[in-house]
C-alpha positions in Angstrom: 0.0 0.0 0.0 1.4 3.4 -1.0 2.0 5.7 2.0 -0.4 8.5 2.5 0.9 12.1 2.6 1.2 13.5 6.1 -1.3 16.2 7.0 1.3 18.4 8.7 4.7 18.4 6.9 6.6 20.1 9.8 10.0 19.8 11.3 10.3 18.3 14.8 8.8 20.5 17.5 12.0 20.6 19.6 14.0 22.1 16.7 11.3 24.8 16.2 11.6 25.6 19.9 15.4 25.9 19.6 15.0 28.1 16.6 12.4 30.4 18.3 14.8 30.9 21.2 17.8 31.5 19.0 15.8 34.0 16.8 14.4 35.9 19.7 17.8 36.2 21.4 19.8 36.5 18.1 22.4 34.4 19.9 23.0 30.7 20.0 24.8 31.2 23.3 21.9 32.9 25.0 19.4 30.4 23.5 21.6 27.5 24.9 21.5 29.1 28.4 17.7 29.6 28.2 17.1 26.0 27.1 19.7 24.4 29.4 21.7 23.1 26.4 25.2 23.6 25.1 25.9 26.2 22.4 27.1 23.4 20.0 23.8 21.5 20.5 21.8 24.6 19.6 24.0 25.2 16.5 23.6 21.6 15.4 19.8 21.8 15.9 19.6 24.9 13.7 21.8 23.3 11.0 19.5 20.2 10.9 16.5 22.5 10.7 17.9 24.5 7.8 18.8 21.3 6.1 15.2 20.0 6.5 13.7 23.2 5.2 16.1 23.7 2.4 17.0 27.4 3.1 19.1 29.4 5.5 17.5 30.9 8.6 20.4 33.0 9.9 23.1 35.2 8.5 26.3 34.5 10.5 28.4 37.5 10.6 31.4 38.5 12.7 30.1 38.8 16.3 26.5 39.1 14.9 23.7 36.8 14.1 20.9 38.1 11.9 17.7 36.4 10.6 17.3 36.1 6.8 14.0 37.2 5.3 12.7 33.6 5.4 14.0 33.3 8.9 12.0 36.3 10.0 8.8 34.9 8.5 9.3 31.5 10.1 10.2 33.2 13.5 6.9 35.1 13.5 4.9 31.9 12.7 6.8 29.7 15.2 6.5 32.2 18.0 2.8 32.5 17.6 2.2 28.7 17.3 4.4 27.9 20.3 2.8 30.6 22.5 -0.7 29.2 21.6 0.4 25.7 22.4 1.9 26.8 25.7 -1.2 28.6 26.7 -3.5 25.7 25.7 -1.4 23.1 27.5 -1.2 25.2 30.7 -5.0 25.5 30.7 -5.5 21.8 30.2 -3.2 20.9 33.0 -5.2 22.8 35.5 -8.9 22.6 34.4 -10.2 23.2 37.9 -7.6 25.8 39.0 -10.1 28.7 38.7 -13.9 29.3 38.9 -14.8 31.7 36.2 -18.1 33.2 35.0 -18.0 34.7 31.5 -20.4 37.4 30.7 -21.2 39.3 27.6 -23.2 42.5 27.1 -22.9 45.5 24.8 -20.3 48.0 25.6 -22.6 50.6 27.1 -24.2 48.3 29.6 -20.9 46.8 30.6 -19.2 50.1 31.3 -22.0 52.1 32.7 -24.1 49.5 34.6 -22.3 46.1 35.2 -18.8 47.0 35.9 -19.6 49.7 38.5 -21.6 47.2 40.5 -19.3 44.2 40.0 -17.5 44.6 43.3 -20.6 43.7 45.1 -20.6 40.2 43.4 -16.9 39.6 44.0 -17.2 40.6 47.6 -20.0 38.0 48.1 -18.2 35.4 46.0 -14.4 35.9 46.4 -13.6 32.6 44.9 -15.3 33.3 41.5 -13.6 35.3 38.7 -15.8 37.2 36.4 -14.7 37.7 32.8 -16.4 40.5 30.8 -16.6 39.9 27.1 -18.1 43.3 26.1 -19.2 43.5 22.4 -21.9 45.1 20.4 -22.0 42.0 18.2 -24.4 39.3 19.2 -22.1 36.5 20.2 -23.1 32.8 20.0 -23.0 31.9 23.7 -22.1 28.2 23.2 -19.5 28.8 20.4 -17.9 31.7 22.3 -17.9 29.9 25.7 -20.2 32.5 27.3 -22.1 31.7 30.5 -24.4 34.7 30.7 -25.5 37.4 28.3 -27.4 40.6 28.9 -29.0 41.5 25.6 -30.2 44.9 24.6 -33.1 43.7 22.5 -36.8 43.1 22.1 -38.4 40.0 23.5 -38.7 38.5 20.0 -34.9 38.8 19.5 -34.0 37.3 22.9 -35.6 33.9 22.7 -35.5 32.2 26.1 -34.4 35.3 27.8 -36.0 37.0 30.8 -36.4 40.8 31.0 -34.3 42.6 33.5 -35.2 46.3 32.6 -37.3 48.3 30.3 -35.6 51.3 28.8 -36.5 55.0 28.8 -34.6 58.0 27.5 -34.5 61.5 29.0 -32.1 64.5 28.9 -29.2 64.6 31.4 -26.3 67.0 32.0 -23.7 67.9 34.6 -24.9 69.7 37.7 -22.7 72.7 36.8 -24.4 73.0 33.4 -27.8 72.7 34.9 -27.0 75.5 37.4 -25.5 77.9 34.7 -27.5 81.1 35.2 -26.4 82.4 31.7 -28.1 79.3 30.1 -31.0 78.1 32.2 -32.6 74.8 31.7 -36.1 75.4 33.1 -38.0 74.2 30.1 -37.3 72.0 27.0 -37.2 75.1 24.8 -34.1 76.2 26.8 -32.1 73.5 25.0 -31.8 75.9 22.1 -29.0 77.6 24.1 -27.0 74.4 24.6 -24.7 72.0 22.8 -26.5 68.6 22.4 -24.6 65.3 22.3 -25.6 62.8 19.7 -24.9 59.2 18.9 -23.2 59.2 15.5 -25.4 56.5 13.9 -28.8 56.8 15.6 -30.4 55.1 12.5 -29.7 51.8 14.4 -31.6 53.1 17.4 -33.8 56.0 16.3 -35.3 56.5 19.8 -31.9 57.7 20.8 -32.1 60.6 18.4 -33.1 64.0 19.8 -35.9 64.5 17.3 -38.2 62.1 19.0 -37.7 63.6 22.4 -38.2 67.1 21.0 -41.5 66.0 19.5 -42.7 64.5 22.8 -41.7 67.6 24.6 -43.7 69.9 22.3 -40.6 71.5 20.7 -40.3 69.6 17.3 -38.5 72.4 15.5 -35.9 73.3 18.2 -32.4 74.1 16.9 -29.6 73.7 19.5 -26.6 76.0 19.8 -24.3 73.2 18.6 -23.8 69.5 18.4 -21.1 66.9 19.2 -21.3 63.4 17.8 -19.8 60.2 19.2 -19.4 56.7 17.8 -20.0 55.0 21.3 -22.5 55.8 23.9 -20.1 55.6 26.9 -18.0 58.3 25.2 -21.1 60.5 24.8 -21.9 60.0 28.5 -18.4 61.0 29.6 -18.7 64.2 27.6 -22.0 64.9 29.4 -20.3 64.3 32.8 -17.5 66.7 31.9 -20.1 69.5 31.0 -19.6 69.4 27.3 -23.3 69.4 26.5 -26.7 67.7 27.2 -27.2 64.1 26.4 -30.1 61.7 26.2 -29.7 59.5 29.2 -30.9 55.9 29.2 -32.3 53.7 32.0 -30.9 51.7 33.6 -27.4 53.1 32.5 -27.7 56.5 34.3 -28.5 55.3 37.8 -25.0 55.2 39.3 -23.9 58.5 37.7 -27.1 60.3 38.9 -26.7 58.7 42.4 -23.1 60.0 42.5 -24.2 63.5 41.5 -22.3 63.4 38.3 -25.4 63.8 36.1 -28.8 65.3 36.7 -32.1 65.3 34.8 -33.2 68.9 34.2 -36.7 67.8 32.8 -39.1 65.3 34.2 -40.0 63.7 30.9 -38.9 60.3 29.7 -39.8 58.3 26.5 -40.2 54.6 26.6 -38.3 52.8 23.9 -39.1 49.4 22.2 -36.0 47.8 23.7 -35.1 46.4 27.0 -32.4 44.3 28.7 -32.8 40.6 28.8 -30.7 38.0 30.6 -29.9 34.8 28.8 -27.9 31.7 29.7 -25.6 29.5 27.6 -26.2 25.8 27.6 -22.8 25.1 29.0 -23.6 27.0 32.1 -26.7 25.0 33.1 -26.2 23.4 36.6 -23.1 25.6 37.3 -23.5 26.9 40.8 -21.2 29.9 40.2 -23.2 31.0 37.2 -26.5 30.5 39.1 -25.1 32.8 41.8 -24.2 35.5 39.3 -27.6 35.3 37.7 -29.3 35.7 41.2 -27.0 38.7 41.9 -27.8 40.4 38.6 -31.5 39.9 39.1 -31.3 41.3 42.7 -29.4 44.4 41.4 -31.9 44.9 38.7 -34.8 44.7 41.2 -33.1 47.1 43.6 -32.3 49.8 41.1 -34.7 49.4 38.2 -37.6 51.4 39.7 -35.5 54.3 40.7 -33.9 55.1 37.3 -36.1 57.5 35.4 -37.8 60.9 35.9 -41.5 60.9 36.9 -43.1 62.0 33.7 -43.1 59.1 31.2 -44.3 59.1 27.6 -44.9 55.8 25.9 -43.5 55.7 22.4 -42.7 52.8 20.3 -40.6 53.8 17.3 -39.9 51.4 14.4 -37.5 48.5 15.2 -33.8 48.7 14.2 -31.3 46.1 13.4 -29.2 46.2 16.4 -28.8 48.4 19.4 -25.9 50.3 21.0 
């Protein structure tokens, strides 16, 4: 029977390890010391590797060792492959070394709601590490190894999820801006004297555009003094905190900043949006006591803070759905 072609036509792993050390140090002597080998053994291993590959990896100059162009390319590949193997083997050797709960949410929820509260969970569960995989992409929980997701979505787009919060939007600004006697904020019409902060692409979430709040407040044609636009909502919020303008705040994301006195709501009018925040579990987390504890903690925090978030005057509005939130 004719021999089958090997799937991986590679030189021996130990020679690649020697090459990586020699290339990184640009010295056979230092590589030998690092690998607990003799300098001659390293030199012989490199010569055998070059013979196997059919090209030179190093330029040997007087008191200098340089990588050839092909040597540089192989070094980059070998370094990456060996580091990945090292990390994978280390994890497999100690599968029970740590207890980790991996959580995903969009960037805004992670930075403005989850992370500021996370110390409460870690204080109650000091043996559990929480890994935050913040992304505005909808990650596949099982493929990505995610235990818990908090989705900014509608109920139809969060199958199997349970609602943590509804969402409402309302103007917020820094206390200093709200108290500025030269530019009062007594009525919605006073926004004409202020810079307004905008999300750069509000087409994805039209309820986060000022036009809808203006309409609900009876000032549909209002023209502000200026505008600043941001690609991410947490950047927009930071600009509001530093007094650069008035933003549309969102529940439940504003609660901690308002409680800390960094933001205030000058008008008591909020618009309900068609989105909310839904908690979902990955299949791999079922029966995991640490993930169960994290879920209970998130639900308790949601119950404790959810009813306190928005101003009193609420207007129910259900704009058209968008592809994905922010």
